[in-house]
TISE-165484 format. One record per residue (C-alpha): residue number from 0; residue in one letter; x, y negated, z negated. Coordinates in nm, 3 decimals. Layout:
<nodes>
<node vovex="NUM" zavo="a" X="X" Y="Y" Z="Z"/>
...
</nodes>
This chain:
<nodes>
<node vovex="0" zavo="m" X="2.233" Y="1.806" Z="0.932"/>
<node vovex="1" zavo="n" X="1.927" Y="1.911" Z="1.175"/>
<node vovex="2" zavo="n" X="1.775" Y="2.058" Z="0.862"/>
<node vovex="3" zavo="i" X="1.765" Y="1.811" Z="0.625"/>
<node vovex="4" zavo="i" X="1.660" Y="1.576" Z="0.905"/>
<node vovex="5" zavo="e" X="1.368" Y="1.816" Z="0.923"/>
<node vovex="6" zavo="f" X="1.335" Y="1.880" Z="0.611"/>
<node vovex="7" zavo="i" X="1.285" Y="1.516" Z="0.548"/>
<node vovex="8" zavo="s" X="1.074" Y="1.432" Z="0.893"/>
<node vovex="9" zavo="q" X="0.799" Y="1.693" Z="0.727"/>
<node vovex="10" zavo="p" X="0.523" Y="1.564" Z="0.578"/>
<node vovex="11" zavo="w" X="0.546" Y="1.676" Z="0.218"/>
<node vovex="12" zavo="p" X="0.270" Y="1.797" Z="0.018"/>
<node vovex="13" zavo="w" X="0.067" Y="1.692" Z="-0.298"/>
<node vovex="14" zavo="y" X="0.230" Y="1.796" Z="-0.560"/>
<node vovex="15" zavo="v" X="0.552" Y="1.719" Z="-0.455"/>
<node vovex="16" zavo="s" X="0.468" Y="1.409" Z="-0.381"/>
<node vovex="17" zavo="g" X="0.303" Y="1.320" Z="-0.643"/>
<node vovex="18" zavo="p" X="0.513" Y="1.430" Z="-0.911"/>
<node vovex="19" zavo="l" X="0.845" Y="1.262" Z="-0.762"/>
<node vovex="20" zavo="i" X="0.640" Y="0.932" Z="-0.748"/>
<node vovex="21" zavo="g" X="0.562" Y="0.995" Z="-1.091"/>
<node vovex="22" zavo="l" X="0.953" Y="1.086" Z="-1.222"/>
<node vovex="23" zavo="i" X="0.942" Y="0.660" Z="-1.126"/>
<node vovex="24" zavo="i" X="0.774" Y="0.548" Z="-1.449"/>
<node vovex="25" zavo="p" X="0.998" Y="0.716" Z="-1.734"/>
<node vovex="26" zavo="a" X="1.265" Y="0.641" Z="-1.502"/>
<node vovex="27" zavo="l" X="1.195" Y="0.267" Z="-1.572"/>
<node vovex="28" zavo="l" X="1.050" Y="0.285" Z="-1.895"/>
<node vovex="29" zavo="i" X="1.437" Y="0.439" Z="-1.956"/>
<node vovex="30" zavo="i" X="1.611" Y="0.321" Z="-1.776"/>
<node vovex="31" zavo="g" X="1.523" Y="-0.055" Z="-1.913"/>
<node vovex="32" zavo="n" X="1.192" Y="-0.110" Z="-2.068"/>
<node vovex="33" zavo="k" X="1.070" Y="-0.145" Z="-1.647"/>
<node vovex="34" zavo="s" X="0.722" Y="-0.212" Z="-1.502"/>
<node vovex="35" zavo="f" X="0.610" Y="-0.101" Z="-1.184"/>
<node vovex="36" zavo="g" X="0.429" Y="-0.265" Z="-0.959"/>
<node vovex="37" zavo="i" X="0.451" Y="-0.418" Z="-0.619"/>
<node vovex="38" zavo="s" X="0.222" Y="-0.738" Z="-0.643"/>
<node vovex="39" zavo="s" X="0.431" Y="-0.907" Z="-0.904"/>
<node vovex="40" zavo="n" X="0.714" Y="-0.913" Z="-0.598"/>
<node vovex="41" zavo="l" X="0.432" Y="-1.242" Z="-0.465"/>
<node vovex="42" zavo="r" X="0.531" Y="-1.422" Z="-0.791"/>
<node vovex="43" zavo="h" X="0.884" Y="-1.325" Z="-0.869"/>
<node vovex="44" zavo="i" X="0.939" Y="-1.461" Z="-0.483"/>
<node vovex="45" zavo="c" X="0.738" Y="-1.832" Z="-0.501"/>
<node vovex="46" zavo="a" X="0.929" Y="-1.858" Z="-0.877"/>
<node vovex="47" zavo="s" X="1.245" Y="-1.843" Z="-0.674"/>
<node vovex="48" zavo="c" X="1.163" Y="-2.015" Z="-0.398"/>
<node vovex="49" zavo="f" X="0.967" Y="-2.297" Z="-0.508"/>
<node vovex="50" zavo="p" X="1.117" Y="-2.362" Z="-0.876"/>
<node vovex="51" zavo="g" X="0.951" Y="-2.652" Z="-1.029"/>
<node vovex="52" zavo="k" X="0.657" Y="-2.799" Z="-1.234"/>
<node vovex="53" zavo="v" X="0.453" Y="-2.524" Z="-1.248"/>
<node vovex="54" zavo="e" X="0.398" Y="-2.294" Z="-1.604"/>
<node vovex="55" zavo="f" X="0.315" Y="-2.026" Z="-1.451"/>
<node vovex="56" zavo="f" X="0.626" Y="-1.992" Z="-1.170"/>
<node vovex="57" zavo="r" X="0.830" Y="-2.101" Z="-1.498"/>
<node vovex="58" zavo="y" X="0.991" Y="-1.782" Z="-1.575"/>
<node vovex="59" zavo="s" X="1.362" Y="-1.608" Z="-1.569"/>
<node vovex="60" zavo="w" X="1.272" Y="-1.447" Z="-1.215"/>
<node vovex="61" zavo="r" X="1.620" Y="-1.321" Z="-1.236"/>
<node vovex="62" zavo="d" X="1.519" Y="-1.063" Z="-1.501"/>
<node vovex="63" zavo="e" X="1.260" Y="-0.904" Z="-1.249"/>
<node vovex="64" zavo="i" X="1.512" Y="-0.917" Z="-0.947"/>
<node vovex="65" zavo="w" X="1.570" Y="-0.566" Z="-0.932"/>
<node vovex="66" zavo="n" X="1.180" Y="-0.518" Z="-0.841"/>
<node vovex="67" zavo="l" X="1.199" Y="-0.746" Z="-0.515"/>
<node vovex="68" zavo="f" X="1.503" Y="-0.454" Z="-0.412"/>
<node vovex="69" zavo="f" X="1.257" Y="-0.179" Z="-0.476"/>
<node vovex="70" zavo="a" X="0.992" Y="-0.369" Z="-0.287"/>
<node vovex="71" zavo="g" X="1.276" Y="-0.398" Z="-0.072"/>
<node vovex="72" zavo="g" X="1.320" Y="-0.065" Z="-0.041"/>
<node vovex="73" zavo="i" X="0.985" Y="0.032" Z="0.032"/>
<node vovex="74" zavo="i" X="1.032" Y="-0.150" Z="0.370"/>
<node vovex="75" zavo="a" X="1.355" Y="-0.031" Z="0.500"/>
<node vovex="76" zavo="g" X="1.226" Y="0.277" Z="0.384"/>
<node vovex="77" zavo="g" X="0.929" Y="0.234" Z="0.590"/>
<node vovex="78" zavo="f" X="1.130" Y="0.112" Z="0.932"/>
<node vovex="79" zavo="i" X="1.374" Y="0.417" Z="0.898"/>
<node vovex="80" zavo="a" X="1.122" Y="0.632" Z="0.847"/>
<node vovex="81" zavo="m" X="0.881" Y="0.559" Z="1.126"/>
<node vovex="82" zavo="q" X="1.175" Y="0.462" Z="1.349"/>
<node vovex="83" zavo="f" X="1.403" Y="0.798" Z="1.274"/>
<node vovex="84" zavo="l" X="1.179" Y="1.048" Z="1.072"/>
<node vovex="85" zavo="s" X="0.822" Y="1.058" Z="1.274"/>
<node vovex="86" zavo="s" X="0.743" Y="1.311" Z="1.408"/>
<node vovex="87" zavo="q" X="0.639" Y="1.382" Z="1.771"/>
<node vovex="88" zavo="e" X="0.350" Y="1.600" Z="1.669"/>
<node vovex="89" zavo="s" X="-0.031" Y="1.490" Z="1.756"/>
<node vovex="90" zavo="l" X="-0.190" Y="1.414" Z="1.453"/>
<node vovex="91" zavo="k" X="-0.430" Y="1.685" Z="1.337"/>
<node vovex="92" zavo="l" X="-0.775" Y="1.599" Z="1.228"/>
<node vovex="93" zavo="n" X="-1.046" Y="1.734" Z="1.112"/>
<node vovex="94" zavo="p" X="-1.351" Y="1.744" Z="1.391"/>
<node vovex="95" zavo="h" X="-1.552" Y="1.582" Z="1.220"/>
<node vovex="96" zavo="f" X="-1.409" Y="1.306" Z="1.103"/>
<node vovex="97" zavo="a" X="-1.222" Y="1.260" Z="1.484"/>
<node vovex="98" zavo="a" X="-1.630" Y="1.304" Z="1.589"/>
<node vovex="99" zavo="t" X="-1.657" Y="0.988" Z="1.376"/>
<node vovex="100" zavo="l" X="-1.390" Y="0.783" Z="1.474"/>
<node vovex="101" zavo="n" X="-1.522" Y="0.829" Z="1.857"/>
<node vovex="102" zavo="s" X="-1.858" Y="0.725" Z="1.767"/>
<node vovex="103" zavo="y" X="-1.707" Y="0.378" Z="1.639"/>
<node vovex="104" zavo="g" X="-1.550" Y="0.334" Z="1.929"/>
<node vovex="105" zavo="i" X="-1.208" Y="0.435" Z="1.878"/>
<node vovex="106" zavo="n" X="-1.107" Y="0.772" Z="2.075"/>
<node vovex="107" zavo="n" X="-0.695" Y="0.758" Z="2.142"/>
<node vovex="108" zavo="i" X="-0.611" Y="0.912" Z="1.818"/>
<node vovex="109" zavo="g" X="-0.331" Y="1.111" Z="1.905"/>
<node vovex="110" zavo="g" X="-0.087" Y="0.890" Z="1.775"/>
<node vovex="111" zavo="f" X="-0.001" Y="0.809" Z="1.376"/>
<node vovex="112" zavo="i" X="-0.262" Y="0.509" Z="1.470"/>
<node vovex="113" zavo="p" X="-0.516" Y="0.446" Z="1.665"/>
<node vovex="114" zavo="s" X="-0.428" Y="0.212" Z="1.929"/>
<node vovex="115" zavo="e" X="-0.740" Y="0.035" Z="1.934"/>
<node vovex="116" zavo="i" X="-0.762" Y="-0.086" Z="1.621"/>
<node vovex="117" zavo="f" X="-0.354" Y="-0.156" Z="1.573"/>
<node vovex="118" zavo="s" X="-0.237" Y="-0.306" Z="1.876"/>
<node vovex="119" zavo="w" X="-0.114" Y="-0.639" Z="1.931"/>
<node vovex="120" zavo="q" X="-0.433" Y="-0.753" Z="2.163"/>
<node vovex="121" zavo="s" X="-0.676" Y="-0.611" Z="1.905"/>
<node vovex="122" zavo="l" X="-0.533" Y="-0.719" Z="1.572"/>
<node vovex="123" zavo="l" X="-0.454" Y="-1.091" Z="1.726"/>
<node vovex="124" zavo="s" X="-0.837" Y="-1.115" Z="1.834"/>
<node vovex="125" zavo="p" X="-1.057" Y="-1.420" Z="1.685"/>
<node vovex="126" zavo="a" X="-1.257" Y="-1.137" Z="1.451"/>
<node vovex="127" zavo="n" X="-0.965" Y="-0.971" Z="1.320"/>
<node vovex="128" zavo="l" X="-0.751" Y="-1.254" Z="1.256"/>
<node vovex="129" zavo="i" X="-1.070" Y="-1.340" Z="1.070"/>
<node vovex="130" zavo="l" X="-1.065" Y="-1.044" Z="0.895"/>
<node vovex="131" zavo="i" X="-0.702" Y="-1.022" Z="0.850"/>
<node vovex="132" zavo="m" X="-0.706" Y="-1.354" Z="0.641"/>
<node vovex="133" zavo="l" X="-1.053" Y="-1.258" Z="0.448"/>
<node vovex="134" zavo="g" X="-0.870" Y="-0.944" Z="0.331"/>
<node vovex="135" zavo="g" X="-0.571" Y="-1.038" Z="0.279"/>
<node vovex="136" zavo="f" X="-0.707" Y="-1.313" Z="0.048"/>
<node vovex="137" zavo="l" X="-0.976" Y="-1.004" Z="-0.123"/>
<node vovex="138" zavo="v" X="-0.689" Y="-0.819" Z="-0.201"/>
<node vovex="139" zavo="g" X="-0.418" Y="-1.083" Z="-0.346"/>
<node vovex="140" zavo="f" X="-0.741" Y="-1.301" Z="-0.564"/>
<node vovex="141" zavo="g" X="-0.844" Y="-0.921" Z="-0.651"/>
<node vovex="142" zavo="s" X="-0.476" Y="-0.786" Z="-0.800"/>
<node vovex="143" zavo="r" X="-0.418" Y="-1.092" Z="-0.951"/>
<node vovex="144" zavo="y" X="-0.748" Y="-1.145" Z="-1.100"/>
<node vovex="145" zavo="a" X="-0.661" Y="-0.761" Z="-1.216"/>
<node vovex="146" zavo="g" X="-0.383" Y="-0.825" Z="-1.339"/>
<node vovex="147" zavo="g" X="-0.222" Y="-0.615" Z="-1.124"/>
<node vovex="148" zavo="c" X="-0.217" Y="-0.398" Z="-0.785"/>
<node vovex="149" zavo="t" X="-0.332" Y="-0.076" Z="-0.748"/>
<node vovex="150" zavo="s" X="0.023" Y="0.065" Z="-0.815"/>
<node vovex="151" zavo="g" X="0.074" Y="-0.133" Z="-1.113"/>
<node vovex="152" zavo="h" X="-0.268" Y="-0.021" Z="-1.250"/>
<node vovex="153" zavo="s" X="-0.298" Y="0.274" Z="-1.118"/>
<node vovex="154" zavo="i" X="0.006" Y="0.467" Z="-1.182"/>
<node vovex="155" zavo="m" X="0.224" Y="0.235" Z="-1.422"/>
<node vovex="156" zavo="g" X="-0.091" Y="0.160" Z="-1.672"/>
<node vovex="157" zavo="l" X="-0.294" Y="0.488" Z="-1.661"/>
<node vovex="158" zavo="s" X="0.014" Y="0.643" Z="-1.750"/>
<node vovex="159" zavo="t" X="0.114" Y="0.465" Z="-2.058"/>
<node vovex="160" zavo="l" X="-0.261" Y="0.496" Z="-2.142"/>
<node vovex="161" zavo="q" X="-0.337" Y="0.147" Z="-2.090"/>
<node vovex="162" zavo="w" X="-0.697" Y="0.118" Z="-2.149"/>
<node vovex="163" zavo="p" X="-0.766" Y="-0.219" Z="-1.857"/>
<node vovex="164" zavo="s" X="-0.609" Y="0.007" Z="-1.600"/>
<node vovex="165" zavo="l" X="-0.873" Y="0.272" Z="-1.641"/>
<node vovex="166" zavo="v" X="-1.088" Y="-0.028" Z="-1.600"/>
<node vovex="167" zavo="a" X="-0.885" Y="-0.148" Z="-1.246"/>
<node vovex="168" zavo="t" X="-0.845" Y="0.208" Z="-1.171"/>
<node vovex="169" zavo="c" X="-1.178" Y="0.316" Z="-1.162"/>
<node vovex="170" zavo="c" X="-1.290" Y="-0.046" Z="-0.958"/>
<node vovex="171" zavo="f" X="-0.998" Y="0.037" Z="-0.724"/>
<node vovex="172" zavo="m" X="-1.157" Y="0.396" Z="-0.639"/>
<node vovex="173" zavo="a" X="-1.563" Y="0.257" Z="-0.633"/>
<node vovex="174" zavo="g" X="-1.387" Y="-0.055" Z="-0.383"/>
<node vovex="175" zavo="g" X="-1.219" Y="0.197" Z="-0.125"/>
<node vovex="176" zavo="i" X="-1.516" Y="0.383" Z="-0.118"/>
<node vovex="177" zavo="i" X="-1.760" Y="0.134" Z="-0.077"/>
<node vovex="178" zavo="a" X="-1.505" Y="0.019" Z="0.167"/>
<node vovex="179" zavo="s" X="-1.481" Y="0.305" Z="0.366"/>
<node vovex="180" zavo="n" X="-1.774" Y="0.427" Z="0.405"/>
<node vovex="181" zavo="f" X="-2.025" Y="0.126" Z="0.442"/>
<node vovex="182" zavo="i" X="-1.857" Y="-0.130" Z="0.538"/>
<node vovex="183" zavo="v" X="-1.521" Y="-0.053" Z="0.777"/>
<node vovex="184" zavo="p" X="-1.812" Y="0.152" Z="0.990"/>
<node vovex="185" zavo="l" X="-2.005" Y="-0.153" Z="1.016"/>
<node vovex="186" zavo="i" X="-1.645" Y="-0.336" Z="1.122"/>
<node vovex="187" zavo="l" X="-1.631" Y="-0.090" Z="1.341"/>
<node vovex="188" zavo="k" X="-1.910" Y="-0.075" Z="1.553"/>
<node vovex="189" zavo="l" X="-1.985" Y="-0.503" Z="1.585"/>
</nodes>
């Protein structure tokens, strides 16, 4: 049993985890012609909790309840991995990247996440609360405007050769590159 837990708790290489994620798509298509995506769960939750006269929420959300269980499994899996399978080793970072983080004032890089950013004191500061709300709004608006989230477009849409998903994925990548190289460093320097 210890060998299994040790095997599971190690970082998996991309050539193992990538195909496993990719195999979700044919499994969903074979099982019931289901579409993969996480952002649609907000619509399912709203349709189930607030049934009303809003046309957008008037559909058979029970047909998509499997997706709510899938999202719940992601949350439960993340909790289990963090509580029981996390490694006690310190994170190994590229020295150049560690120096870049130090220049932004992030010095505690021995753990999985830097406490200067992800502590309750940091997260609940007025400036960070505004950034969290703004970021959440932009992610929600963007996924609705794009007709899906990164998992829906980049995993499901690309694997089924959908042109809008290719455009959306290119925009996700461009936005991520711009944010990580220009916007986040600017915010961290404030």
